[in-house]
C-alpha positions as CSV (number, residue, x, y, z in Angstrom):
1,M,0.0,0.0,0.0
2,I,1.4,3.4,-1.0
3,L,0.6,6.4,1.2
4,S,0.3,9.9,-0.2
5,N,2.9,12.5,0.9
6,A,0.3,14.3,2.9
7,T,-0.6,11.1,4.8
8,T,3.1,10.4,5.4
9,R,3.6,13.9,6.8
10,Q,0.6,13.6,9.1
11,A,1.9,10.3,10.4
12,R,5.4,11.8,11.0
13,S,3.8,14.8,12.7
14,A,1.7,12.6,15.0
15,K,4.7,10.4,15.8
16,R,6.8,13.5,16.6
17,A,4.0,14.9,18.9
18,V,4.0,11.6,20.8
19,L,7.7,11.6,21.1
20,V,7.7,15.2,22.4
21,F,5.0,14.3,24.9
22,L,7.0,11.3,26.1
23,L,10.2,13.5,26.3
24,L,8.3,15.9,28.5
25,C,6.7,13.3,30.7
26,L,9.8,11.3,31.4
27,P,11.8,13.8,33.5
28,V,8.7,14.5,35.7
29,S,8.0,10.9,36.3
30,L,11.6,10.3,37.3
31,T,11.7,13.4,39.6
32,A,8.2,13.7,41.0
33,G,9.4,12.6,44.4
34,I,6.7,9.9,45.0
35,G,8.0,7.2,47.3
36,G,10.8,9.0,49.1
37,G,11.6,11.8,51.4
38,G,11.3,12.4,55.1
39,G,8.3,13.4,57.1
40,D,9.0,17.1,57.5
41,E,7.1,19.9,55.7
42,N,10.0,20.8,53.3
43,S,10.8,17.3,52.2
44,A,9.8,15.7,48.9
45,P,6.2,14.4,48.7
46,R,5.9,10.7,49.6
47,L,3.4,7.9,49.2
48,T,2.7,6.1,52.4
49,V,1.0,2.8,52.3
50,S,-0.9,1.6,55.3
51,G,-2.6,-1.7,55.6
52,G,-1.6,-3.2,52.3
53,P,-0.9,-2.5,48.7
54,E,-4.6,-1.9,47.9
55,Q,-4.9,0.8,50.5
56,A,-2.5,3.7,49.6
57,H,-2.9,6.8,51.5
58,V,-1.5,10.0,50.0
59,T,-1.5,13.2,52.0
60,S,-3.2,16.2,50.5
61,R,0.0,18.3,51.0
62,A,1.9,15.8,48.9
63,I,-0.7,15.8,46.2
64,A,-0.7,19.6,46.1
65,R,3.1,19.8,45.8
66,V,3.3,17.1,43.1
67,A,0.4,18.6,41.2
68,G,2.2,22.0,41.0
69,E,5.2,20.3,39.4
70,S,3.3,17.9,37.1
71,T,3.7,17.8,33.4
72,P,0.1,19.0,32.8
73,S,0.7,22.0,35.0
74,R,4.0,22.7,33.3
75,L,2.3,22.4,29.9
76,R,-0.4,24.9,31.1
77,A,2.2,27.3,32.3
78,Y,4.1,27.1,29.0
79,R,0.9,27.6,27.0
80,A,-0.1,30.6,29.1
81,A,3.4,32.1,28.6
82,V,3.3,31.6,24.9
83,E,-0.2,33.0,24.6
84,R,0.7,36.1,26.7
85,M,3.8,36.7,24.6
86,D,1.7,36.4,21.4
87,R,-0.9,38.9,22.8
88,L,1.9,41.3,23.9
89,T,3.6,41.0,20.5
90,R,0.4,42.0,18.7
91,L,-0.2,45.0,21.1
92,H,3.4,46.1,20.8
93,A,3.2,46.0,17.0
94,R,-0.1,48.0,17.1
95,A,1.5,50.6,19.4
96,G,4.5,50.8,17.1
97,R,2.3,51.5,14.1
98,S,0.4,54.1,16.1
99,L,3.6,55.8,17.2
100,A,5.0,55.7,13.6
101,R,1.8,57.3,12.3
102,L,2.0,60.1,14.9
103,D,5.7,60.6,14.2
104,S,5.2,60.9,10.5
105,M,2.4,63.5,10.7
106,S,3.1,66.8,8.9
107,D,2.3,70.1,10.6
108,P,-1.0,70.5,8.6
109,E,-2.0,66.9,9.6
110,R,-1.3,67.6,13.2
111,R,-3.4,70.8,13.2
112,S,-6.2,68.9,11.5
113,A,-6.1,65.9,13.8
114,Y,-5.5,67.9,17.0
115,P,-7.2,71.3,16.5
116,G,-7.0,72.2,20.2
117,G,-3.4,71.1,20.6
118,G,-2.6,67.9,22.4
119,Y,-0.4,66.4,19.7
120,D,2.7,66.4,22.0
121,A,0.7,64.8,24.8
122,A,-0.6,62.1,22.4
123,L,2.9,61.5,21.0
124,A,4.4,61.2,24.5
125,A,1.6,58.8,25.5
126,A,2.2,56.7,22.4
127,R,6.0,56.6,23.2
128,A,5.3,55.6,26.8
129,T,2.9,52.9,25.8
130,H,5.3,51.5,23.2
131,A,8.1,51.4,25.7
132,D,6.0,49.8,28.4
133,L,4.8,47.1,26.0
134,A,8.4,46.5,25.0
135,R,9.4,45.9,28.6
136,Q,6.4,43.6,29.2
137,L,7.2,41.7,26.0
138,E,10.8,41.2,27.2
139,Q,9.5,39.9,30.6
140,A,7.1,37.6,28.7
141,E,9.9,36.2,26.6
142,T,11.9,35.5,29.8
143,T,8.9,33.7,31.3
144,R,8.3,31.7,28.2
145,R,11.9,30.5,28.1
146,A,11.8,29.7,31.8
147,S,8.6,27.7,31.3
148,L,10.1,25.8,28.4
149,H,13.2,25.1,30.4
150,G,11.1,23.7,33.3
151,L,9.0,21.7,30.9
152,T,12.0,20.1,29.1
153,G,14.2,19.8,32.1
154,G,16.7,22.1,30.4
155,R,17.0,20.1,27.2
156,L,16.9,22.0,23.9
157,L,14.1,21.0,21.6
158,P,14.8,20.9,17.9
159,P,12.6,23.3,15.9
160,G,10.4,20.5,14.5
161,D,9.8,19.1,18.0
162,L,9.0,22.6,19.3
163,A,6.5,23.0,16.4
164,A,5.0,19.6,17.3
165,L,4.6,20.8,20.9
166,H,2.9,24.0,19.8
167,R,0.5,22.0,17.5
168,M,-0.2,19.6,20.4
169,L,-1.1,22.6,22.7
170,G,-3.1,24.3,20.0
171,L,-0.8,27.3,19.6
């Protein structure tokens, strides 16, 4: 049976998405801390068994600590960071266009658009907004990189795997 190129690409893309998911799950499953640690509050979460293998008792504090460091929560954090960065990128571009439009106005256009004055205040506000969005965008990029680092355990993802991760997350 011969498969079309599109079908072959879809199969490779699905295989890559599964591999990326496994790559992301493995470090968490090895480092989740279930089964070890002492009894104090700052130790790693642990699974305590009382009465037999069928009766496992997990403390709510352990569940809460592990849940915050689980792969799904890391995926949610990465997705939120990417979405925030995308939104800020669009806002920053829009603010840049607005600033460029104000900067490029001729004197007659300024008088027509701002008959009572106020052009200088509008230009200053546009510059401040653009600069503020640039700072926020820089912070969002730092957060995105940190989220990806936490998600992959510091390993670099090849561009194709990163694209597969974004498709898997609907980005």
